[in-house]
C-alpha positions in Angstrom: 13.1 -96.4 9.6 14.0 -96.4 13.4 11.8 -98.6 15.5 9.8 -97.1 18.4 10.6 -98.3 21.9 7.3 -100.3 21.9 8.4 -102.1 18.7 11.9 -102.8 20.1 10.2 -104.5 23.1 7.8 -106.5 20.9 10.2 -107.6 18.3 13.2 -109.0 20.2 15.1 -112.2 19.4 14.1 -115.3 21.4 17.5 -115.3 23.1 17.1 -111.7 24.2 13.6 -112.3 25.5 14.7 -115.2 27.7 17.9 -113.4 28.9 15.9 -110.3 30.0 13.0 -112.3 31.5 15.3 -114.7 33.5 17.4 -111.8 34.8 14.4 -109.8 36.1 12.8 -113.0 37.4 15.9 -113.8 39.4 16.0 -110.3 40.8 12.3 -110.7 41.8 12.8 -114.0 43.6 16.0 -112.9 45.4 14.4 -109.6 46.5 11.3 -111.3 47.9 13.1 -114.2 49.7 16.1 -112.1 50.8 14.0 -109.4 52.5 11.7 -112.1 53.9 14.8 -113.8 55.4 15.9 -110.5 56.9 12.5 -109.9 58.6 12.4 -113.5 59.9 16.0 -113.2 61.2 15.0 -110.2 63.3 11.8 -112.0 64.5 13.7 -115.2 65.4 16.8 -113.7 67.1 16.0 -111.6 70.2 19.4 -109.9 70.0 18.5 -108.5 66.6 15.3 -106.9 67.9 16.9 -103.5 68.3 15.4 -100.1 67.6 17.8 -99.7 64.6 16.5 -103.0 63.2 12.9 -101.7 63.4 13.9 -99.3 60.6 15.7 -102.2 58.8 12.4 -104.1 58.9 10.6 -101.0 57.5 13.0 -101.0 54.6 12.5 -104.8 54.2 8.7 -104.4 54.1 8.9 -101.8 51.3 11.2 -104.1 49.3 8.9 -107.1 49.8 6.0 -105.0 48.6 7.9 -104.0 45.4 8.9 -107.6 44.8 5.2 -108.7 45.2 3.2 -105.9 43.6 5.6 -104.4 41.0 8.3 -106.8 39.8 6.1 -109.7 38.6 4.4 -107.3 36.1 7.7 -106.4 34.6 8.8 -110.0 34.3 5.6 -111.0 32.5 5.9 -107.9 30.3 9.5 -108.8 29.3 8.4 -112.4 28.4 5.4 -111.4 26.3 6.8 -108.2 24.9 3.8 -106.0 25.8 1.8 -104.8 28.7 -1.1 -107.2 29.3 -2.7 -106.0 32.5 -4.8 -103.0 31.5 -4.7 -99.4 32.6 -5.8 -99.9 36.2 -3.0 -102.3 37.0 -0.6 -100.0 35.2 -1.6 -97.2 37.6 -1.3 -99.6 40.5 2.3 -100.6 39.6 3.4 -97.0 38.9 1.9 -95.8 42.2 3.5 -98.7 44.0 7.0 -98.2 42.6 6.8 -94.4 43.3 5.4 -94.8 46.9 7.7 -97.7 47.9 10.8 -95.9 46.5 10.0 -92.7 48.3 9.2 -94.5 51.5 12.6 -96.3 51.3 14.6 -93.0 50.9 12.6 -91.3 53.6 13.2 -94.2 55.9 16.9 -94.0 55.3 16.7 -90.3 56.2 15.0 -91.4 59.4 17.7 -94.0 60.1 20.4 -91.3 59.6 18.6 -89.0 62.1 18.3 -91.8 64.6 22.0 -92.6 64.2 22.9 -88.9 64.7 21.0 -88.7 68.0 22.2 -92.1 69.2 25.9 -91.3 68.7 26.2 -87.5 68.9 23.3 -86.6 71.3 22.6 -89.8 73.3 20.8 -88.0 76.1 18.1 -86.9 73.6 18.1 -90.2 71.8 16.6 -92.0 74.8 13.7 -89.5 74.8 13.1 -89.2 71.0 13.6 -92.8 69.9 11.5 -95.3 71.9 9.6 -98.2 70.3 6.3 -96.5 70.2 7.8 -93.3 68.8 9.8 -95.2 66.2 6.6 -96.9 65.0 5.0 -93.4 64.8 7.9 -92.0 62.8 7.7 -95.0 60.3 4.0 -94.4 59.9 4.6 -90.7 59.2 7.2 -91.5 56.6 4.7 -93.8 54.8 2.0 -91.2 55.0 4.3 -88.6 53.4 5.3 -91.0 50.7 1.7 -91.8 49.9 0.8 -88.1 49.8 3.7 -87.4 47.4 2.5 -90.2 45.1 -1.1 -88.8 44.7 -0.5 -85.7 42.5 0.1 -87.7 39.3 -3.5 -88.8 39.5 -4.6 -85.1 39.6 -2.3 -83.6 37.0 -4.0 -83.1 33.7 -2.6 -85.1 30.8 0.0 -86.7 33.1 0.1 -89.7 35.4 1.3 -93.2 35.6 1.7 -94.9 32.2 3.4 -97.9 30.6 7.0 -97.2 29.5 8.0 -100.0 27.2 11.8 -99.5 27.3 11.7 -99.9 31.1 9.1 -102.7 31.0 7.1 -101.1 33.8 4.5 -98.4 34.5 6.0 -95.2 35.9 5.2 -91.5 36.2 6.4 -89.6 33.1 8.3 -86.7 34.7 8.6 -84.7 31.5 4.9 -84.2 31.4 5.0 -81.8 34.4 8.2 -80.0 35.1 7.0 -78.2 38.3 6.1 -81.6 39.9 9.4 -83.1 38.8 11.2 -80.2 40.5 9.1 -80.6 43.6 9.9 -84.3 43.8 13.6 -83.7 43.2 13.9 -81.1 45.9 11.6 -82.4 48.6 11.8 -86.2 48.2 15.3 -86.7 46.8 17.6 -83.7 47.5 16.3 -83.0 51.0 16.6 -86.6 52.4 20.0 -87.1 50.8 21.3 -83.8 52.3 20.0 -84.8 55.8 21.6 -88.3 55.4 25.0 -86.8 54.3 25.1 -84.3 57.2 24.0 -86.8 59.8 26.5 -89.5 58.9 29.3 -87.0 58.6 28.7 -85.8 62.1 28.3 -89.4 63.4 31.6 -90.6 61.9 33.4 -87.5 63.2 32.0 -88.0 66.7 32.9 -91.7 66.7 36.4 -91.0 65.5 36.9 -88.4 68.2 35.4 -90.5 70.9 37.6 -93.5 70.1 40.7 -91.4 70.6 39.4 -90.2 74.0 38.2 -93.6 75.2 41.3 -95.5 74.1 43.1 -93.7 76.8 40.8 -94.8 79.6 37.4 -96.5 79.7 37.6 -99.7 77.7 34.0 -100.6 78.3 32.8 -97.3 76.8 35.2 -97.8 73.9 33.7 -101.2 73.1 30.2 -99.7 73.2 31.3 -96.9 70.9 32.9 -99.4 68.5 29.6 -101.4 68.4 27.6 -98.3 67.6 30.1 -97.5 64.9 29.6 -101.0 63.3 25.9 -100.5 63.3 26.3 -97.1 61.7 28.6 -98.4 59.0 26.1 -101.1 58.1 23.3 -98.7 57.8 25.5 -96.2 55.9 26.4 -99.0 53.5 22.6 -99.5 52.8 22.4 -95.8 51.9 25.4 -96.0 49.6 23.9 -99.1 47.9 20.6 -97.3 47.4 22.3 -94.2 46.1 24.4 -96.1 43.6 21.2 -97.6 42.2 19.1 -94.5 42.2 21.6 -91.8 41.2 21.7 -93.0 37.5 17.9 -93.3 37.5 17.5 -89.7 38.7 20.0 -88.4 36.2 18.2 -90.1 33.4 14.9 -88.9 34.6 16.0 -85.3 34.7 17.8 -85.4 31.4 14.5 -86.5 29.9 12.7 -83.7 31.8 15.1 -81.2 30.3 14.7 -82.6 26.8 11.0 -83.0 27.2 11.1 -86.5 25.7 12.8 -89.9 26.0 16.4 -89.5 24.9 18.2 -92.7 25.7 18.2 -96.1 23.8 16.2 -99.0 25.0 19.2 -100.8 26.6 19.8 -97.7 28.9 16.2 -97.6 30.0 16.2 -101.4 30.7 19.3 -100.8 32.8 17.2 -98.1 34.6 14.5 -100.7 35.4 17.1 -103.2 36.5 18.8 -100.8 38.9 15.4 -99.7 40.3 14.6 -103.3 41.2 18.2 -104.1 42.2 17.9 -101.5 45.0 15.3 -103.7 46.6 17.5 -106.7 46.4 20.9 -105.7 47.8 20.1 -104.9 51.4 20.1 -108.5 52.7 23.5 -109.0 51.2 24.8 -105.8 52.8 23.5 -106.9 56.2 25.0 -110.3 55.8 28.3 -108.9 54.6 28.7 -106.2 57.3 26.9 -107.5 60.4 28.0 -110.8 62.1 24.7 -111.3 63.9 22.7 -111.1 60.7 25.3 -113.4 58.9 25.1 -116.0 61.7 21.3 -115.9 61.7 21.0 -116.1 57.9 23.3 -119.2 58.0 21.3 -120.8 60.9 18.0 -120.3 59.1 19.2 -121.5 55.7 20.9 -124.5 57.3 17.7 -125.4 59.1 15.7 -125.1 55.9 18.2 -127.3 54.0 18.2 -129.9 56.8 14.4 -130.1 56.8 14.3 -130.4 53.0 16.9 -133.2 53.2 14.9 -135.0 55.9 11.7 -134.8 53.9 13.3 -136.0 50.8 14.8 -139.1 52.4 11.5 -139.8 54.3 9.7 -139.9 50.9 
């Protein structure tokens, strides 16, 4: 007789328990400290305190929240083989994952729009994107994400519940197809379409401008190249997020179409891994594509290691 997904979680080998627990624990630790490092780097280095990096901080905050309020529950669940925190904490984790994920995607849409105005329509960028307005836009994004996460509490016989194969509490999309379609169109397809259009126009504009400025104004060319580097870094963040969330969305909507869970436990565990990985990779993208972030990371980590070395030898 085939085991249920709950039984597969509960009756794993000791080696598998430790492998899965350690893997998710490492992701949890790296996500927390990596995004904290990014926020501290922007705070510490005045040259990193740009309008674009305000949105980077907004992404970092959502990832820190996931690593604080969501990931630890999954780590403990994988270790013990069952959900131990009760129904209220289950709803809290599900609501958190849903809200923080939507806030991240909407923030990336906001970043793409800001890049579009910065590069393609700079005269309007100066008016639309000031510090106070950027903070307002970020607040609006979070309000929209919060509003979008409330309906599962109101839908009859649906809501956030423990999904053993994923080792986390999530909304079960197959319980309400209209809501699944609404989320897919408004919170996934719409932001991704905006992002794609904005970056396509940005890279086209940059390419055309470089050809024009290379014939004359070298100072303007350098400024244009700098904007292109910033845009490439932020576009890489979107690509990383999409690579993690595209398989997740495909699996969700296949389950919606089937009206039940259709994949083996290993596929759903990969689902959970990719979901949390999306909150882990951004600091590596910043460090790999942006020299200022890379230098600041190195300076902070070197300082921490020197302090630890000094303390150790004093004791």
